[in-house]
N, C-alpha and C positions, 0 to 999 in steps of 0.2 A: 254681856252688859249687866246681867242681874246677879252674877255669882263671883266674878273675879274680884280680887282685892281692889278697893276703890282708888287708892293713890296710884297704883300701877296702871289701872284702866284709864284714869284721867290723864296721866302723863303720856300713855300710848296714843290717845286720841288728840292730845294737845300739841304734841311735837309737830305733826303736819300742819295744823292750823296756825301755830306760832310762825312756822317757816313761811306759810302762805301770806300771813298778815305782814311779817317783816319785809318780805320781798316786795309785796305790793306797796308798802309804805316807802321802801327804798327807791323804787322807781319813780314815785312821786317826788322824793327828794332829788332824784337825778334830774328831773325836769327843772326843778328850782336851781340846781347846781349849774347845769349847762346854759339855761336861760340867763343866769346871773352873769355869764361871760359877755352877754350882749350889752345891757345897761340896766340902770336902776328901775326905769319905767317898765321894762320887760319883766323884771323880777316881781315888781308890784302887780303887774297884770296877771301873772300866775296866781298870786295871792287873792286877787279879786275873783278870779274864776273858780278858786277853790270852794267858794260857797255853793256853786253849781254842782261841783263834784260831790260835795256833801249832800246836796239834795238828791242826786242820783243814788248815792249810797243809802240815803234815808228811805227812798221808795223801794230800792232793791232789798234792803234788810226788812222793810215792812212786809213785803210779800214772802221773802225767803224765810225769815224767822217766824212769821205768822203761820205759814204752811208747814215749815219744818218742825216747829214745836208740836203742832197737832199730829204730824206724821209720827214723831217719836213716841207719843203717847198711844196712838192707835196701833203701831207696831208692837209696843209692849203688851197691848191687849189682844194681839193676834188678828186685827181687822185690816187685812191687806188690800182689799178692793177699795175700801174707803180711803186709804192712804194714797192709792193711785189717782183717784179723782181729785183729791186735794192737791197733789203734786201738779197736775195739769192746770188747775185753777190758778195756783200761785204763779206759775211760769208764764202762761199766756196773758194773764192780767197785767203783769209787769211789762211784757213786751209791747202790749197795746198802749199802756200809759206812757212808756218811754217814747214811742213814736209820736203820740199826740203832743207831749211836752217839747220834744225836739223841734217839731214843725212850728209850734207857737213861738219858741225861742228864736228861731231863724227869722220869722216874720217881724218880730219886735226886737231885733238884735241891738240896735243902738240905744234905745231907751232902757233895755234890760241891762246893758253894760254900765250905763250911768247909775242906775238904781243900785247895782251891786257895789258901788263905791269908787268907780273910776273917776279920776280927775281928767281934765281936758288933755293933759300931756300923756296920760296913761291910756286913754280911750282907743287910739289906733291899734295898740298892741292887744288890748282886751278883745276887741272885735275880731282880730285875726285868730286869736287862740280859741275864743269861745265859739265862734262859728263852726269850726271843725269839730270841737268836742260835742256840740249838739247833734252832729250827724251820727255820731256813734252812741247816742244816748240809749236807744232801745236795746242794743247789744250789751252795753255796760250794765244796765238795770237788770236784764233777765239773766245775765251770767252770774250776778250775785245771788239770784234765786237758785240757780243750778248748784252753785257752790254750797249753799246752805242745805239744800235737799240732800246732797251727798253726805255732808257732815253730820246731819241729824240721823242718818241711817248708819252711822259708824264707819263710813267710807271716806274719812278725812284725807287719806293718802291719795285717792283719786282726785279729790278736789284740789289738793296741793299741786298735782301735776299740771292741771289746767291753768291755775293761777300763776305758778312759777314760770311756766313756759311763756306766757304772755308778758310777764314782767321782764324776763331776760331779753326778750325781743325788743321791748321798749327801750331798755338801757342801751342796746346795741344800735337802735335806730336813731336815738336822740342826737348824738354827735354827727352821725352820717347825714341826717336831713338838715340839721341846723347849720353845720359848718361846711361840709363837703358839697352839698347841693345848694347851700346858701339860702335856705328857706327861712332862716331866723326863727322867730317865735312860732310861726305857722308850722315849721318842721317839728317842733316839740309837740304841738297839738296833734299833728298827723301821726307821729310816732305812737302817741298814747292811744289814738283811735284805732289804728291798725292792730296794735298789740291786744287791745280789748276785744276786737272781733275775732282774732285768732284764739284768744282765751275762751271766748264764747263757744267756738266750734269744738275745741278740745273738751270742754266741760260737757257739751252735749254728747260727744262720743263716750266719755267716761261714764255718763249716767246710764249707758246701755250695757256696761260691763258688770260682771259678778251677779250678785242677787239683788242689785238695786232696782228700785221702782222706776220704770221707764216713763218718760213724759210723752204722752200720746194725745194728739188733738181730739181723738174720739172720746177721751175721758174729760174733755173740757166742757163741763156743764155747770157754769157758775150759778150758784143759788144763794139766797139770803143766808142760809145756814153756813155755807163755806166762807162766804165773805165776812160774816160775823166772827167766825172762828179765826180767820186771818187777822181781822182787826184786833181781837182780844190778844192774840199771841204776838202780833207785829207792831201794835201801837206803841209799846215802850221803845222799840227801835226807831220808829218814826219820830217819836218825841226826842230821843237822844240825838239822832243824826239830823233830823229836820231843824230842831232848834239850834244845832251846831251850825247849820247853814245860815239861819237868821242871825246867830251870834257873830258869825264871821262877817256878814254884811255890816252889822252895827259896828264891829271892831274896825273894819276898813274905813268906814265913813268917819268914825270918831278919830282914828289915827290921822287920816288926811286932814280933818278940820283942825284939830288941836296941834298937830305937827305943822300945819300950814301957817299957823300964827308966827312961826319963825322963818317963813318963806316958802314958796311953792316947792322948791327942791327938797326942803326938809319934810314937807308933807308927803311927797312921793317916797322919800327915804323911810318915813315912819311906817307907811303901808308895806313897803318892801321888807322892813325889819319884822313886822308882824307875820308876814308870809313865811319868812325863814324860821322864826320861832315856832310857828304852828306846825311846820313840817318836821322839825326836830322833835317836838313833844309828841306829835302823832306817831313818830317812829317808835318811841319808847312805849307809848300807850298801846300800839298795835300788838306788841308782845303780850301785854296784859290782857287785851281782848282775846287774842288767840288762845291764851291759857284758859280763859273763861269759856270760850267756845268748845274747848275740849271737855269741859265739865258739863256743859248743857245737855248733850245726849244722854250721858250717864244719869244726870239729874232727872230729865224728863221720863226716861224709861223706868227708872226705879220708883219714881213717884207714881207713875201709872200702874206699876205692879204693887204699890202700897208698901214699898221697902223704905220707909222714911228715915230709918237710922243710917242707911247708906247715903241718902241725900245729905243729911247733916254732916256726916263724916267727910264727904267730898267738899262741902262748903268750907268747913274749918281748915282742911288741908290747903285749899286754894287761897284762902285769905292769908294764911300764915306765910306761904312762900311768895305770894305776889307782893306782900308788904315788904319782905326782905329785899326782893328784887328792886322795887321802886325806891327804897331807901338808898341803895347803892347808886341807882341812876340819878337820884336827886343830888347826892354828894358830888358825883362827877360833873353833873350839869352846872352846879354852882362854881366848882373849882375851875372848869375849863370853858365857861360860857363865851368868853371873848374869842378864843381860837375857833370854837365851833361855828360861831356866826361869821367869822372872817373867811371860813372856807367857802361860803356861799356868795359873799359880796366883798371881795378883798379891796376894791378900789373906791369904796364910798365910806368914809369915816362916820358919817351920820347914821348909816344903816348899822354899822358895828356898834356905835354908842347906844342907840335905842334898843337894838336887839339883845345886847349883853345884859342890860338891866332887866329887860322883860323876861328873858330866860331864867335869870337868877330868882326873880320874884315868883315865877310859876313853879320852880323847883322846890320852893319852901313848903308848899302844901301838896306837892305831887304824890307822896306816899299814901295820903288819905284816899286816893282813888282806888286802891286795892280793895278795900272793904266795900266801897260804893259800887264798883263795877261787878264784883262777885255777888253781892246782894241782888243787884239788878238782874244778872244772868239767872240766878236761882229763881227769883220770883217770876220772871218771864217764862222760864222753862216749865214751871209747875202750874201755870195758868192763873197766877194772881195778878190779873191785868191792871187793876186800879193802882195797887201799890207799886207795881213795876213801872207803870207809866209815870207816877209821881216821882219815883226815883230817877227815871231816865230824863224827865223834864227839868229836874232841879238844877243840875250843873250849868247847862247852857241856856236855860230859860227862866225858871222861877227866881233864880238869884242873879245870874249873869246879866240879863237884860235890864233889871232895875239898876244894878251897879254901873253898867256901861253908860247909863243915862245920868246917874247922880255923881259918881266919883270924879269924872273929868271936869265937872262944873266947879269942883272945889280944888282939885289938884292938877288940872290941865292934862298934859300928855302923861304924866306920872299916874294919874287916875286910870287912864286906859291901860297902862302897863301892869298895874296891880289888880285889875278887875278880876282876872281868872283865879288868882290865888284866893281872894276874898270869897269868891263863889264856891271854890272847892271846900273851904272850911265850913261854910254854912250848909252845903250839901251833905257833908259827912255827919253833921249834927242832926240833920233831918232824917237820914236813912237809918240811924241806929234804932230808934223805936219801931220803925216799919219792919225792919228785919227781925227784931226780937219777937214781934207778934206772929210772924210766919213760922219761926222756929218753935214757938210755943204751941201753935196749931198742930204742927207735925208731931210734937211730943204727946199731945192729947190723942192724936190719931194712933200712935204706937200703943198707948195705954188701952184704947178701945179695942184694937186688934188683939192685944194680949188677953183681955177679958173675954173676947169672942172665942178665942182658941180654948181658953179654960172652960168656957161654957159648953164647947163641943167635945170636951174631953181630950183635946190634943196635948 
């Protein structure tokens, strides 16, 4: 981690994480695809519940990235017992929180479904899907912690086995439970929950292999110090994913309201279209995040070892190739937007119409995410919590939330469709000076280390 060529090392660690992220995203798309065979309301319900899935990811990444970033730095400094205590703290806190939130969600299921953006026609499908998802919440949340603990120790291939196995099982169970056993949308939710529990078990087994830090209850001694370190390292992820959940709720409510001006069915179609577009863009974005996750352990360990030049080298490498990748994705998305949306909801022309324009608008600014995501990953991994949090909050929070409130008032449903692209441009402009300041600090750190070595006669 501290001596191999950085590009080779990043790619070696990124391949398993990219595969894990793509497969996870793919089985989310599979849910949307198979549910789309039921009707438009079922498709919309999956989109409504997506905000809860984003919340689960937000909390899982908060504890996983918070503890994982700390662990990567302590391992780089050779402090193994400290790393073990942090691993237990992150894992068990996530499991407890997932249990509490799952129970509360089941108690207030109907008002929660309405708050998330369900219309009266979508509500029955949302309740069926959401109720089963909430049962698996503690396993989903803590499996994300295990995934990140493995990844930050350089064992991304172990993490990949656990994630991919659960994803493959989900894809196999979806058509079986939905159509063969005639469970409908409840079958899709059950497939997701079962696969997430299986993934949780496999990740727990994988964490005990090799030289990885084992998660032990005897090490679970939560303290203000560890919780503060988790907050510092995980808050950017909580901002990014948590605000993504809030943004999804606002998007659903706005799409339903402004689409509903053309009729109830059109409102449901608008929500369904947003669900489809979100799953498609998430699939492309997951590869970007996987690439960045391959960079994070390299970044954290080398920063902990004060090898700042290697950190900068990895950052430039990741931004360059991630931008090229997203440019290709954006061109393909614009060119083939209509057939892509049609795959998910062939029998509803309103969904296709709304989804096609939405996808094309989002693709216009999509390449800018390469710089934004990699800057956020770097700042988070090296402990620049404030700047990382601002970067993470910008896309789905600082800019998106005002835009989703303002733009539809002037442009109607078109304002909802163009909101994400406008937010992406503004986020890019904000992140540039924040990233430059971090790179400048590392340059000054390199100069100080060089002077120190010269003073010691090295």
